[in-house]
N, C-alpha and C positions, 0 to 999 in steps of 0.2 A: 331549574328556575324557581326562584322562591315567589311566594304569593306577593310579597311586598313590591316585587318588580312589576307586576301587572297593575297595581295601584299607584306606581310612580307618578308624581304630578299633583297629588293631594297633599304632599308634603307630610308624610308619616313621621318624618324626623322632628316634627313640631311636638314638644313634650309638654305636659302640663307643669311639671316642676320648672322647666326653663322659662315658661310663660309667666308663672306666678312669681318668678324671681325679679321681674321688671314691673315697677308701679304703674307705668303708663299702660301696660297690657292688662293689669288687674282692674285699673280704673275703667278701660274700655269694656271689660267683661261685666263689671257691676253696672255701668250705664245700660249695657244691653239687657240685663236683667229688668231694668226699668222699662225697656221697650217691650217686653213680654206682655205688658198690659195692652199696648197699642203702639205699633211701630211708628205710626204717624202722629202720635200724641204730641210730638214737639212741633208740628208744622201748622197748627191752627188753634185759635183760642177756644173754638167749640168743643174740642176734645177735652179741655180743662174744665169749662164752665157747665157742660152738660151734666145731667144727673147720673153719673157713673156711681158705682159703689165707692164709698169712702176709702176703702182699702186700696182700690186701684190707684187714686190719687196719692195715697200715702206711700205706696211702693215707688211711684215716680219721684216724690220729693225726697224719700229716704235715700234712694240710690244716688241721687244727684249730691246730697249733702255728704253722703259717705265718701263718694268719689272726690268731692271738693276737699274735705278734711284729709284724705290720703294724700292728695296732690300737694296741698300746703305743707303737711308734715314732711314729705319727702324733699320739697324744695328747701326747707329749713335745715334738714338734717344734712342734705348735700351742700349746703351753704352756696347755692347757685345765686349769682348777683343778678338782681332784678334789672340791671342795666342791659341784660341780654335781650329783654323785650323791646328795648329802643333800638336794636340793630337788626339789619337784614329783613327777611321775611316776616319776622315776629313783630316789627314796628307797625306796619299797616294793619295786622291782625289786632294789635293792641288799641289802635286808633279806632277800629271798628267796634271793640268792646267798649271803649269810652263813649262813642256815639250812641250806643245802646243805653248806656247809663244816663246820658244826658236827656234822653226821651222819656225817662221814667216819670218826671213830675208832670208831664203832659197826657199821661195815660189815664183812660177811663178805669183801668184796673192796675193801679200802682204796684201793689204787692206782686200781683202775677208778673208784670213787666220786670220788676226788680229780680225775681226769681229766674225768669228766662234769661235775662241779661247775665245773671251769675252763671248760667250754663256756658255762655260764650267765654266767661272768664276761666271756667274749668277747661275749655278747649285751649286757651292760651297756656294754662299750666300743663296740659297733656303734651303740647308741643315742645314746651320748655324741657320737660322731662325727657321726651324722646330724643331731642337734639343732643342732650348731655348724657344719654345713655351709652352703655357699653355694647349694646346689641348691633345688629346689622342695620344699615340704613333703611332697608325695606321691611324690616320685621313687623312693624306696626301696621303698615300697608297690608301685608300678607295676612295678619291676624284678622283684620276686618274683612278680608275676602273670604276666609274660613267661616267667619260668623255668618256672613251673606249666603255661603253655600249651605250651612246648617239650617238657616231660615228657610231656604228654597226646598231642601229635602222635607222639612216639616210640612210645608204647604202641600207638596205633592202627595205625601202620605196621607194628609187629611183629606185631599181630593178623592182618595180611594175610599177611606174609611167613613167619611161623612160628605157624600157627594151632594146632598141637598143643601148643605150650609156653605160648603167651599165653592160650589159653582153658582154664581149670581146671575140671574137672567137680565138681560139688557133690554132696554126700551126699543120698541119698533121691530120691524123685520130685519134680522141680521144674516149675513152670509156665513157659511160653515156651521158652527154649532150654536151661535146666538147666546153664549153664556161667557162670563169673564171668571177666570180663576181668581179666588181670594182666600185669604187665610181665615181660619176658624179661631185658633188660639196659638200664637198671638194674632191680633186683628190686624190683617193686612189687606188693603184694598187693591183692585186690579192695577192701579197706577204704580203702586210700590212693587208689586210683584213683577211688573214690566221693568221697572228700574233695577231690581235685583238680578233679574234674568240677563239683562244687558251687560251689567256690571260683570257677571260671572262668565258670559261669553267672551268679552273683550279681554278679561284677565287671563283666560286660558287659551285664547287664540294664538299667541305666540308660542305657547308650549306645543301646539299642534304642528308648528313650523320648524321646531327644533330638530336637529339630526337624531336618527334613531326611529325604531318602530313605535307606532302608537301603543299606549296602554290604556286601560281602563281609567286610571287616574287622570289621564290627559283628556280623554274623550268624554267621559260621562259628565263632568261639570259643565263642559261647553254645550252638550246636548241638553242638559237640564236647564241651563240658562236660555237657550234658544227657544225651547218649548214654552218656557215661562213668558217670554216676550210675546210670542204668537197667542197663546191662550189668554193673556191679560187683556187683550184688546186695547192696550196702551199704544195710541198712535203716535205720540211723540217719542216713546221708547223705541218703537219699530223703526221710525225714521232715523232717529239718533244712532241706533245700532248699525243700520246700513252705512251711514256716512262715516262713523267711527271705525267700522270694520275695513272700509276701503282705504281709510287714512292709515290704519295699522298695517294693512298689506303693502302700502307704499314704503312705510317705515321699515318694514321687513324686507324690502327689496324683492317682494313677490310680484313682479310686475305682470308676469304671464298669467298668474292665478287671478289677479285683479282684472286683467282684460278679459279672461275667461268668465268671471263673475258678472261683468258689465254686459257681455255678450248674451249671457243666459237671461239676464233680466230684460235686455232688449227683445229678446225672442219671445219672452213671456208676454211683453207689453204689446206684441202684435196680436195676441188673442183677445177677441172682443169679450169673452167670458171672464178672463183674467182681469181685464180693465174694469169690467163691471163689479167684480168682487172687491177690488182694490178701492174703487170709489165708495162702495157700500160700507166697506170697512172704516174709511176715513169719516164718512158721515155719520156712522154708529147709530143707526136707528132713526135719524132725522127724516122728516117727511120730504124736505128738499134734498135729494140725493145729489149732491154736487160737491166738488172740492171746497167751495166757499164755506160750507158748513163746518169745515175743519178749524177755521179761524173766525168766522163771523160773530159767534157769541163772545169770544174773549176779546176781540177788538172792540165791540160794543161796550163791554165791561171796563176796559182800560180807558176808552174815551169818556165814559161816564165819570170815572174816578177823577181824571184830570179836570173835567168840567166842573164837577161839584166841589172838589177840595182844593184845587189851585196849587199854588207853590207853597211849600213848608219847608223850613230850615232843619228843625229838629224832629219832625214828625208828630204822630199822635199816640205815641208809646209803643215800645217794642213788644211785639207779640199781642197787642191790644186787640187784633182782629180787623181783618179787612171788611169794610161795609160797602156792599154794592147797591142794595136797595132796602126798603122797609121790611120786606119779607125775609131778607137774609141778614140777620143781626151780625153775625160773624161768619167768617170763612177764610178763603185765601184767594189772592189775586191771579194765581195760575201763571205767574211770572215772577222771577226773583227780583228784577229791577223795580217793578210796580209794588210788589209786596214791601220791599225795603223802602221805597219812596213813601209809602203810607205810614209805615211803622217809624222809621228813623229819619225821614226827610232827606233833603239834599245832602246835608252833612254826612249822614250815615252811607248813603248811596255812593259819595265820593271816596269815603274811606274804604268801603267794600270793594269798589272798583280798583282802587289802588292796591289793595291786598290781593285780589284775584289776578290782576295784571302782573303783579310781582311774581306770584307762583308760576303762572304760565310762561313768563318770561324766563325764569330759572329752568323750567322744564325744556324750553326751546333751546337755551344755551347748552344744556346737557345732550339733546339730541344732535345739535350741530357739531359738538366736539367729537362725537363717536366716529371712528374710522372703520369699525366693523359693526355688525348687527348685534345690539344688546337686547336679548329677548325680555329681560326684566323691565328694562327702561320702556321698550315698546308697550309692554302690558300696562304700566303706569300711564303712559301717554295716551293710550287708547281709551282707558277708563275716564280720564280727565276730559278727553275730547267729547265723549259721549255726555258726561255731566254738564259740560258747558252748553251743549245743544239742549239738553234737558231743562236747563235753567231758563230757556226762553219761552217755555210753555208750561212750566211747573215751578214750585218753590224749592229750590235746591241751594245749598250753601248759605241759607239764611238762619236756620235754627239747629239746634243740636239734634241730629238724627243720624242715620247710617251714612247719608251722603256727607255730612260734616265730619264724621269720623274718618272717612276715606280722604277727605281733604287734608285733615291733620296728618293722616299717614304720608300723604304727598308732600306736606310741608316739611316733615321730618326728613324725607328721602332726598328732596332737592337741596336741603341744607347740608345733609351729612355726606352726600354723593359728591365727591369732587369731579371737576371737569378732567377730561383726558390729559390735557396740558398740565393741570395740577399734579395728576398722577405721574406723570413723566418727570416733573421736577422733583417730587418727593422721592422717586425711585432713584434719580441720579444723585440726590443728596445722601440717600442711604448707601449707594455704592461707593460714593466718595468717602463717607465716614468709615465704611468697612475696610477700604483700601488703606486708610490712614492708621 
């Protein structure tokens, strides 16, 4: 038995030379280097406008410009027709990019909005390159999963080496350990640690259900992901992981395992101590320890935004910063729909919904066409179900961040992965041509 057999599942076949041979993978790695400054730097204006060292901002700008130049050069060299952007899933993504550009003149920080809108243009180019690439349909998706796995490992190593900086105390009296796991370098807050952990768990869950014995490569990433979600104290990540995991078990046709999971949760719910810990976890240090505290603050914030700003067609500038009150000049709306509404208005929200709906519709058609369990497809579907739930209470699929790169990988996957009926048709054509 070779050592690599025990680590099967982490995909040791993924080689640096093979990765660097594809421009879309190189661009993802370059952009990831920009995330080393702050993984969440793309999700709010405050991360750009605050008094960070100039070199941090320079790294972010340099990586995006370098990635954009490489993408444009590759498109020109391959002679890819730009009309591809006006067909299929790329059409609504291009509309979303255009709506971001339309909001730039109305921004309080027009240069910043223009730069951030350019990042969405880079996402369009990455999808264009991935769709026309010679690699496998899921290669770009798996690359981003490996990047998230690397981030998570770094965070846990830092939690041991620098516990005072990696474990952030939370306000109020908390159940369990009362601290949230956070990154030291790169700077990752608890919410992003929870997001990464849930994505890891769901990406590796189908591998645990594959035939054959469990290996370290299958189990360890899933355990790292689950531990990250629990220790992050990210409430929406924990809830989203539970729902997406249940959906994944259904897609995997593991009905008995799903029923056993629900039964265990029901039995735990009968314990008064467990219910108290769960409520305190959702309240997260609030004096009023009730389930209402999970939503009350954000509901008030969204209501305030709709009352104060009313309807807007083009928004107030992409990435211009969500304003909640005078004390909070910039921030985020903790909801993708409201964040988009403030930034790019009704036009941008409509284009974004069109784009997201198209991606999930294609993913649904792929799932419906399967006659047997496709573990890779279930992994993609589970991650996307979680991110859609996450978008209801966080900013996901709005800016160029790890979530947007996963979405780009899913776009490439659903476009290049044919339906089972299409596979059968191509196979029949091949056999017919061979017989002739």
